[in-house]
SEVO-645218 format. One record per residue (C-alpha): x negated, y, z; residue number from 1. Coordinates in nm, 3 decimals. Layout:
// residues N
        px        py        pz    nr
         X         Y         Z   NUM
...
// end
This chain:
// residues 513
        px        py        pz    nr
    -7.640     8.795     8.472     1
    -7.909     8.962     8.181     2
    -8.196     8.803     8.393     3
    -8.367     8.477     8.242     4
    -8.713     8.362     8.249     5
    -8.766     8.449     7.873     6
    -8.579     8.808     8.001     7
    -8.699     8.955     8.307     8
    -8.587     9.310     8.404     9
    -8.701     9.511     8.703    10
    -8.458     9.606     8.964    11
    -8.406     9.989     8.793    12
    -8.318     9.839     8.426    13
    -8.156     9.517     8.571    14
    -7.880     9.742     8.781    15
    -7.781     9.954     8.485    16
    -7.677     9.584     8.301    17
    -7.263     9.607     8.294    18
    -7.288     9.311     8.526    19
    -7.401     9.496     8.785    20
    -7.234     9.823     8.682    21
    -6.877     9.617     8.768    22
    -7.010     9.443     9.067    23
    -7.125     9.784     9.242    24
    -6.829     9.953     9.139    25
    -6.600     9.685     9.302    26
    -6.824     9.694     9.594    27
    -6.778    10.037     9.623    28
    -6.401    10.049     9.562    29
    -6.320     9.727     9.832    30
    -6.574     9.739    10.077    31
    -6.723    10.115    10.146    32
    -6.353    10.282    10.185    33
    -6.454    10.594     9.995    34
    -6.343    10.931     9.997    35
    -6.198    11.114     9.681    36
    -6.516    11.205     9.426    37
    -6.389    11.614     9.516    38
    -6.386    11.578     9.847    39
    -6.776    11.434     9.843    40
    -6.793    11.708     9.599    41
    -6.710    11.987     9.789    42
    -6.862    11.833    10.123    43
    -7.230    11.805     9.986    44
    -7.216    12.174     9.823    45
    -7.170    12.288    10.150    46
    -7.462    12.114    10.308    47
    -7.640    12.334    10.073    48
    -7.476    12.670    10.245    49
    -7.662    12.863    10.510    50
    -7.365    12.790    10.756    51
    -7.440    12.453    10.724    52
    -7.831    12.511    10.749    53
    -7.761    12.662    11.139    54
    -7.574    12.381    11.236    55
    -7.829    12.166    11.097    56
    -8.108    12.281    11.253    57
    -7.922    12.298    11.602    58
    -7.891    11.912    11.620    59
    -8.059    11.761    11.937    60
    -7.890    11.406    11.987    61
    -7.972    11.313    11.625    62
    -8.275    11.250    11.383    63
    -8.229    11.184    11.039    64
    -8.551    11.022    10.862    65
    -8.800    11.164    11.058    66
    -9.167    11.251    10.879    67
    -9.322    10.993    11.184    68
    -9.326    10.648    11.224    69
    -9.370    10.473    11.571    70
    -9.721    10.428    11.823    71
    -9.751    10.028    11.739    72
    -9.816    10.156    11.399    73
   -10.076    10.391    11.473    74
   -10.241    10.122    11.724    75
   -10.252     9.873    11.462    76
   -10.361    10.115    11.222    77
   -10.664    10.201    11.492    78
   -10.739     9.817    11.489    79
   -10.816     9.765    11.181    80
   -11.097    10.020    11.155    81
   -11.321     9.812    11.406    82
   -11.531     9.512    11.325    83
   -11.361     9.180    11.260    84
   -11.034     9.280    11.487    85
   -10.702     9.120    11.480    86
   -10.442     9.362    11.594    87
   -10.212     9.174    11.857    88
    -9.861     9.331    11.924    89
    -9.703     9.206    12.226    90
    -9.338     9.171    12.123    91
    -9.128     9.057    11.869    92
    -9.194     8.870    11.466    93
    -8.971     9.163    11.337    94
    -9.185     9.463    11.433    95
    -9.515     9.351    11.339    96
    -9.403     9.266    11.036    97
    -9.254     9.656    10.962    98
    -9.617     9.710    11.074    99
    -9.801     9.482    10.828   100
    -9.592     9.582    10.570   101
    -9.570     9.970    10.563   102
    -9.979     9.954    10.580   103
    -9.984     9.674    10.258   104
    -9.714     9.885    10.111   105
    -9.976    10.257    10.105   106
   -10.287    10.086    10.048   107
   -10.217     9.759     9.842   108
   -10.415     9.544    10.045   109
   -10.298     9.286    10.271   110
   -10.264     9.391    10.678   111
   -10.353     9.145    10.912   112
   -10.192     9.183    11.213   113
   -10.033     8.893    11.480   114
    -9.746     8.915    11.764   115
    -9.675     8.734    12.082   116
    -9.322     8.666    11.913   117
    -9.093     8.770    12.212   118
    -8.728     8.690    12.185   119
    -8.482     8.687    12.479   120
    -8.645     8.460    12.717   121
    -8.923     8.650    12.738   122
    -8.720     8.951    12.772   123
    -8.557     8.844    13.088   124
    -8.858     8.687    13.201   125
    -9.151     8.830    13.133   126
    -9.374     8.817    12.837   127
    -9.671     8.633    12.998   128
    -9.627     8.288    12.835   129
    -9.575     8.449    12.557   130
    -9.959     8.634    12.606   131
   -10.108     8.340    12.688   132
   -10.001     8.162    12.396   133
   -10.111     8.398    12.171   134
   -10.464     8.490    12.242   135
   -10.506     8.110    12.182   136
   -10.357     8.092    11.904   137
   -10.469     8.393    11.725   138
   -10.836     8.312    11.851   139
   -10.837     8.013    11.693   140
   -10.730     8.047    11.437   141
   -10.823     8.374    11.327   142
   -11.187     8.364    11.447   143
   -11.174     8.714    11.553   144
   -11.456     8.868    11.723   145
   -11.218     9.104    11.877   146
   -10.835     9.128    11.965   147
   -10.662     9.448    12.033   148
   -10.364     9.457    12.182   149
   -10.080     9.700    12.184   150
    -9.719     9.688    12.261   151
    -9.398     9.769    12.116   152
    -9.025     9.909    12.267   153
    -8.934     9.536    12.421   154
    -9.266     9.513    12.613   155
    -9.290     9.851    12.753   156
    -8.854     9.849    12.836   157
    -8.987     9.520    13.092   158
    -9.273     9.652    13.210   159
    -9.520     9.430    13.089   160
    -9.852     9.479    13.226   161
   -10.126     9.420    12.994   162
   -10.420     9.456    13.191   163
   -10.284     9.165    13.436   164
   -10.158     8.952    13.150   165
   -10.496     8.930    12.999   166
   -10.678     8.850    13.306   167
   -10.447     8.558    13.350   168
   -10.480     8.431    12.974   169
   -10.831     8.395    13.017   170
   -10.818     8.258    13.364   171
   -10.611     8.009    13.177   172
   -10.897     7.970    12.900   173
   -10.704     8.138    12.596   174
   -10.992     8.333    12.571   175
   -11.338     8.337    12.691   176
   -11.369     8.542    12.960   177
   -11.651     8.759    12.828   178
   -11.441     8.818    12.487   179
   -11.347     9.151    12.438   180
   -10.966     9.213    12.485   181
   -10.916     9.603    12.471   182
   -10.531     9.693    12.514   183
   -10.293     9.992    12.550   184
    -9.961    10.036    12.578   185
    -9.806    10.180    12.274   186
    -9.427    10.257    12.358   187
    -9.239    10.273    12.012   188
    -8.960    10.506    12.181   189
    -9.184    10.853    12.303   190
    -9.434    11.003    12.069   191
    -9.532    10.868    11.754   192
    -9.818    10.712    11.522   193
   -10.091    10.963    11.605   194
   -10.042    10.905    11.991   195
   -10.030    10.504    11.950   196
   -10.357    10.568    11.725   197
   -10.485    10.762    12.011   198
   -10.410    10.541    12.280   199
   -10.582    10.219    12.058   200
   -10.891    10.407    12.002   201
   -10.909    10.524    12.352   202
   -10.852    10.162    12.491   203
   -11.157    10.045    12.312   204
   -11.385    10.306    12.408   205
   -11.291    10.269    12.764   206
   -11.326     9.869    12.741   207
   -11.705     9.929    12.617   208
   -11.802    10.238    12.817   209
   -11.617    10.171    13.130   210
   -11.900    10.117    13.417   211
   -12.167    10.157    13.132   212
   -12.499    10.380    13.250   213
   -12.518    10.663    12.924   214
   -12.834    10.788    12.799   215
   -12.785    11.095    12.600   216
   -12.961    11.097    12.247   217
   -12.972    11.414    12.109   218
   -12.823    11.497    11.805   219
   -12.636    11.194    11.733   220
   -12.259    11.197    11.662   221
   -11.910    11.064    11.733   222
   -11.731    11.111    11.456   223
   -11.320    10.985    11.522   224
   -11.120    11.024    11.175   225
   -10.746    11.022    11.299   226
   -10.456    10.822    11.159   227
   -10.563    10.885    10.798   228
   -10.363    10.710    10.481   229
   -10.620    10.872    10.277   230
   -10.990    10.712    10.472   231
   -11.045    10.493    10.246   232
   -11.157    10.833     9.987   233
   -11.185    11.016    10.306   234
   -11.436    10.823    10.506   235
   -11.652    10.780    10.250   236
   -11.707    11.144    10.137   237
   -11.768    11.247    10.445   238
   -12.033    11.003    10.518   239
   -12.182    11.088    10.153   240
   -12.215    11.459    10.337   241
   -12.341    11.327    10.694   242
   -12.632    11.134    10.465   243
   -12.750    11.441    10.246   244
   -12.754    11.599    10.574   245
   -12.969    11.336    10.728   246
   -12.720    11.299    11.021   247
   -12.736    11.054    11.326   248
   -12.385    10.925    11.314   249
   -12.146    10.656    11.416   250
   -11.801    10.629    11.289   251
   -11.543    10.537    11.516   252
   -11.263    10.373    11.378   253
   -11.349    10.306    10.991   254
   -11.110    10.136    10.790   255
   -11.224    10.199    10.478   256
   -11.371     9.907    10.389   257
   -11.054     9.729    10.544   258
   -10.773     9.856    10.292   259
   -11.041     9.862     9.972   260
   -11.156     9.509     9.982   261
   -11.311     9.396     9.647   262
   -11.092     9.164     9.383   263
   -11.429     8.911     9.363   264
   -11.269     8.564     9.410   265
   -11.359     8.574     9.819   266
   -11.046     8.675    10.089   267
   -11.167     8.934    10.320   268
   -10.927     8.884    10.630   269
   -11.191     9.159    10.834   270
   -11.430     9.366    10.597   271
   -11.629     9.722    10.740   272
   -11.520     9.880    11.055   273
   -11.735    10.003    11.341   274
   -11.970     9.709    11.427   275
   -11.906     9.604    11.795   276
   -12.306     9.683    11.900   277
   -12.233    10.044    11.747   278
   -11.950    10.137    11.990   279
   -12.119    10.015    12.287   280
   -12.418    10.266    12.159   281
   -12.164    10.560    12.087   282
   -12.138    10.581    12.468   283
   -12.520    10.748    12.436   284
   -12.390    10.981    12.158   285
   -12.462    11.401    12.240   286
   -12.111    11.443    12.081   287
   -11.788    11.334    11.937   288
   -11.623    11.546    11.666   289
   -11.226    11.456    11.597   290
   -11.128    11.518    11.258   291
   -10.758    11.537    11.364   292
   -10.712    11.724    11.678   293
   -10.372    11.578    11.767   294
   -10.436    11.235    11.704   295
   -10.713    11.221    11.975   296
   -10.607    11.414    12.263   297
   -10.645    11.137    12.522   298
   -10.956    11.013    12.381   299
   -11.167    11.346    12.357   300
   -11.027    11.385    12.720   301
   -11.208    11.073    12.791   302
   -11.522    11.140    12.587   303
   -11.559    11.481    12.781   304
   -11.518    11.251    13.122   305
   -11.802    11.043    13.032   306
   -12.011    11.333    12.948   307
   -12.001    11.416    12.591   308
   -11.932    11.732    12.392   309
   -11.672    11.714    12.185   310
   -11.507    11.958    11.939   311
   -11.167    11.851    11.709   312
   -11.046    11.960    11.346   313
   -10.769    11.974    11.170   314
   -10.806    11.762    10.890   315
   -11.133    11.933    10.718   316
   -10.948    12.008    10.389   317
   -11.029    12.310    10.142   318
   -11.300    12.537    10.198   319
   -11.316    12.714    10.525   320
   -11.221    12.367    10.697   321
   -11.489    12.202    10.545   322
   -11.707    12.506    10.639   323
   -11.652    12.501    11.017   324
   -11.687    12.088    11.029   325
   -12.037    12.070    10.845   326
   -12.172    12.437    11.029   327
   -12.047    12.216    11.367   328
   -12.250    11.922    11.248   329
   -12.543    12.139    11.182   330
   -12.522    12.295    11.535   331
   -12.472    11.961    11.706   332
   -12.755    11.790    11.507   333
   -13.018    12.017    11.414   334
   -12.988    11.955    11.052   335
   -12.939    12.221    10.782   336
   -12.659    12.175    10.539   337
   -12.880    12.119    10.226   338
   -12.833    12.336     9.901   339
   -12.660    12.019     9.714   340
   -12.401    12.095     9.960   341
   -12.358    12.444     9.881   342
   -12.323    12.425     9.533   343
   -12.018    12.164     9.558   344
   -11.850    12.427     9.756   345
   -11.919    12.711     9.538   346
   -11.771    12.466     9.230   347
   -11.459    12.485     9.445   348
   -11.442    12.841     9.496   349
   -11.487    12.863     9.102   350
   -11.224    12.650     9.054   351
   -11.006    12.798     9.243   352
   -11.114    13.144     9.070   353
   -11.034    12.952     8.771   354
   -10.679    12.873     8.819   355
   -10.591    13.178     9.069   356
   -10.373    13.313     8.770   357
   -10.160    13.007     8.812   358
   -10.188    12.960     9.200   359
   -10.108    13.287     9.319   360
    -9.789    13.394     9.497   361
    -9.672    12.993     9.450   362
    -9.455    12.911     9.721   363
    -9.443    12.575     9.950   364
    -9.254    12.361    10.178   365
    -9.538    12.132    10.396   366
    -9.417    11.820    10.584   367
    -9.626    11.533    10.789   368
    -9.841    11.502    11.082   369
    -9.930    11.817    11.268   370
   -10.307    11.801    11.151   371
   -10.209    11.745    10.805   372
    -9.987    12.023    10.766   373
   -10.229    12.288    10.975   374
   -10.475    12.184    10.695   375
   -10.257    12.201    10.342   376
   -10.102    12.552    10.446   377
   -10.438    12.667    10.522   378
   -10.573    12.520    10.197   379
   -10.279    12.672    10.020   380
   -10.301    13.055    10.184   381
   -10.712    12.991    10.041   382
   -10.551    12.943     9.717   383
   -10.336    13.270     9.698   384
   -10.047    13.037     9.772   385
    -9.795    13.115    10.026   386
    -9.666    12.832    10.328   387
    -9.326    12.946    10.308   388
    -9.183    12.581    10.529   389
    -9.445    12.420    10.767   390
    -9.262    12.145    10.924   391
    -9.380    11.806    11.180   392
    -9.160    11.588    11.321   393
    -9.417    11.494    11.588   394
    -9.518    11.865    11.580   395
    -9.565    12.033    11.928   396
    -9.540    12.336    12.113   397
    -9.887    12.352    12.104   398
    -9.886    12.299    11.750   399
    -9.657    12.546    11.671   400
    -9.818    12.793    11.827   401
   -10.159    12.698    11.625   402
    -9.971    12.706    11.318   403
    -9.770    13.099    11.379   404
   -10.174    13.188    11.441   405
   -10.246    13.070    11.161   406
   -10.006    13.183    10.955   407
   -10.035    13.557    11.107   408
   -10.382    13.544    11.011   409
   -10.354    13.585    10.601   410
   -10.115    13.810    10.427   411
   -10.003    13.492    10.203   412
    -9.849    13.359    10.600   413
    -9.634    13.631    10.699   414
    -9.303    13.449    10.545   415
    -9.402    13.111    10.687   416
    -9.190    12.958    10.937   417
    -9.260    12.714    11.121   418
    -9.032    12.408    11.234   419
    -9.163    12.113    11.520   420
    -8.966    11.847    11.557   421
    -8.758    11.866    11.296   422
    -8.699    11.628    11.040   423
    -8.625    11.542    10.646   424
    -8.262    11.631    10.663   425
    -8.353    11.960    10.807   426
    -8.607    12.018    10.541   427
    -8.346    11.993    10.268   428
    -8.103    12.265    10.439   429
    -8.432    12.463    10.433   430
    -8.518    12.419    10.059   431
    -8.158    12.461     9.956   432
    -8.106    12.807    10.134   433
    -8.482    12.929    10.089   434
    -8.624    12.751     9.770   435
    -9.026    12.674     9.737   436
    -9.208    12.628     9.405   437
    -9.374    12.298     9.530   438
    -9.315    12.043     9.829   439
    -9.622    11.841     9.967   440
    -9.591    11.532    10.211   441
    -9.526    11.144    10.134   442
    -9.294    10.938     9.918   443
    -8.987    11.020    10.134   444
    -8.982    11.324    10.000   445
    -8.885    11.193     9.661   446
    -8.498    11.251     9.785   447
    -8.551    11.574     9.835   448
    -8.750    11.611     9.534   449
    -8.403    11.465     9.369   450
    -8.188    11.649     9.584   451
    -8.335    12.006     9.586   452
    -8.503    11.999     9.235   453
    -8.831    12.094     9.419   454
    -9.138    11.876     9.285   455
    -9.311    11.652     9.502   456
    -9.708    11.616     9.550   457
    -9.808    11.323     9.740   458
   -10.059    11.411    10.001   459
    -9.918    11.229    10.318   460
    -9.902    10.868    10.398   461
    -9.691    10.678    10.322   462
    -9.733    10.662     9.992   463
    -9.529    10.350     9.888   464
    -9.434    10.473     9.508   465
    -9.746    10.603     9.359   466
   -10.070    10.386     9.357   467
   -10.444    10.412     9.420   468
   -10.389    10.774     9.597   469
   -10.568    10.721     9.887   470
   -10.906    10.601     9.700   471
   -10.967    10.933     9.639   472
   -11.075    11.208     9.915   473
   -10.862    11.478    10.024   474
   -11.191    11.612    10.268   475
   -11.442    11.831    10.194   476
   -11.534    12.045     9.930   477
   -11.483    11.741     9.652   478
   -11.163    11.657     9.795   479
   -11.047    12.020     9.839   480
   -11.124    11.963     9.441   481
   -10.885    11.662     9.403   482
   -10.591    11.843     9.600   483
   -10.623    12.157     9.352   484
   -10.614    11.968     9.034   485
   -10.327    11.763     9.155   486
   -10.150    12.108     9.285   487
   -10.167    12.224     8.898   488
   -10.106    11.893     8.730   489
    -9.776    11.932     8.913   490
    -9.726    12.274     8.833   491
    -9.834    12.216     8.476   492
    -9.593    11.953     8.425   493
    -9.319    12.126     8.531   494
    -9.381    12.398     8.245   495
    -9.389    12.132     7.975   496
    -9.088    12.000     8.119   497
    -8.894    12.330     8.135   498
    -9.032    12.414     7.744   499
    -8.996    12.057     7.550   500
    -8.687    12.131     7.382   501
    -8.762    12.176     7.012   502
    -8.638    12.511     6.903   503
    -8.468    12.569     7.210   504
    -8.745    12.623     7.492   505
    -9.036    12.520     7.285   506
    -9.123    12.882     7.205   507
    -9.443    12.908     7.483   508
    -9.520    12.516     7.472   509
    -9.862    12.627     7.498   510
   -10.182    12.419     7.404   511
   -10.374    12.638     7.632   512
   -10.360    12.758     7.999   513
// end
C-alpha cells in the first residue's frame, strides 16, 4: 500500500492509487451485484425527466436526504447557549455522539454533551437508574452550573417521565435539591431540530420563571436568536447594532462564545452563554423578540402567557428584514436608530446597485430551515434575483402560505414555487427539469451540485466541507453585504471557469467586471 509514515496521503488521493482502485473494483464486482453499465446509465437519465419528477414529488412513505435534523440536536445546541450548562441527553450513547459530532464538525469546536447511556435493559424496565447515576456523574465530573435534560427516541417510546425522574434523582442525592435541571421532551421521530430548540429554550424559561412575580421593566427586550449555524458572527453583529442604539437587552441562548473559544493554552468546556441570573431577570422584560419565528413558536406563546409583548422575524437578513427588526427594537425601547447604522444600510444598498447588472434575473434554488429560506428568498428578490425553488423539509402549511405571499409581493417572485415537506432528492428533480443559476443551502447540496452542475453557495447549517464561514454574520446590513459578496464571487468564479481555455473560450477572459 502507498500509505507510510514518509508518504501520508489524504483519503482522496489515497483511493486513486492503483491498489485501492483494484480493491474497490473487486468489491463492486463480487459483493455489490452490480447491474450492467447501460442499465445504470439509462436509469440515471430517466431520473432527469419530467415523468420521473412527477413520481418523485408524489412520494409519501419515503424520505431521501431530508434538509433537517432531529429534535435532540436542537436541544443540545440550545443548552450550549446558557452559562456553564451541560447538555444531558436521556438515551443511548450513539445518539448523543451524533449530536456532538454534528455540531463540532460545523463549528470546528468541541461540543460537550453527556448521555444516560440507556441500553436494552433500560428500554424494558425504564431509564430511572440511568438518570440517577447519570446526573450524579455529570454533576461531580463536569462541574456545571446547570444541567439541561432532553430525550431521544428510546426514552420517548417507553414513556420515561423526565420531571419525575429528575425529582427522584434529587431525592436520592444525585444533585442538590436546589440545583437547576430544566428539561424538555424532544422525541426524535417527529418534528425537527427547530422544534427541539424551541422545546429546550421554553423548558429553561419555564424552569426559572414559573411561579415568579413579574415586575415589568419598560423598554427592556429579550432576544432569542433561534437555531443558527452562524450564531458566532450573527449574535455578535446584532449585539453591536443594539449597543450602538443603547438598548437594554438580554440575549436568551447565546452560543457565540461557546462555539468560538480561543486557542490560548486554556481548555474551556464552558464559555460565554446567557448568565443564569440574566435568565431569571429576563422575566421582567417588556418584550421578547424572536429572530426565527418557526424556531420559537411554543416559547413565544409562553412569553405571552407571562405577560410579555412578543414579535418574531424570519431571520433578519438583507435590507428590509433588518429594517423591520431595528424599527421594532426602536419602537419598544424608545431608542432612535443612529446615523451610523443608517450609513451601513446605505452602503449595502450602494453595493447592491453597483453589482445590479450581474445579479438581475439570476435564478435560485434555496433549501434549509423555514425562516432561512424565507429570508434568503426575500433578499435575492431585493437584488433582482428570482427564487424559483424554495424548499424546507421541516416547512409547515403556515410557512408555505407565508412563502407564497412573499413571492407574490414582488415581480421577481412570480415564477417561484414553494415545497414544504420535500427533501433533497426532490430538489434534484426540480433542478434537472427547471434549472437555475445558483443553489443556496448547506454542505449536503454538494451532491446536487455534482449531479446537476448547479453552483452551490453554503449559507445554512451544517457546513462540514468549508471552514470558518460561521464566524462571519449573515444578519444585519453587514451580514447582507457578506451574503451579497458570496453570491457575486460564485457567479464570477463560474464565469472564470467557463472562459479559461486559451484560444477556445478566453476571448472574454476579462479582468474588470
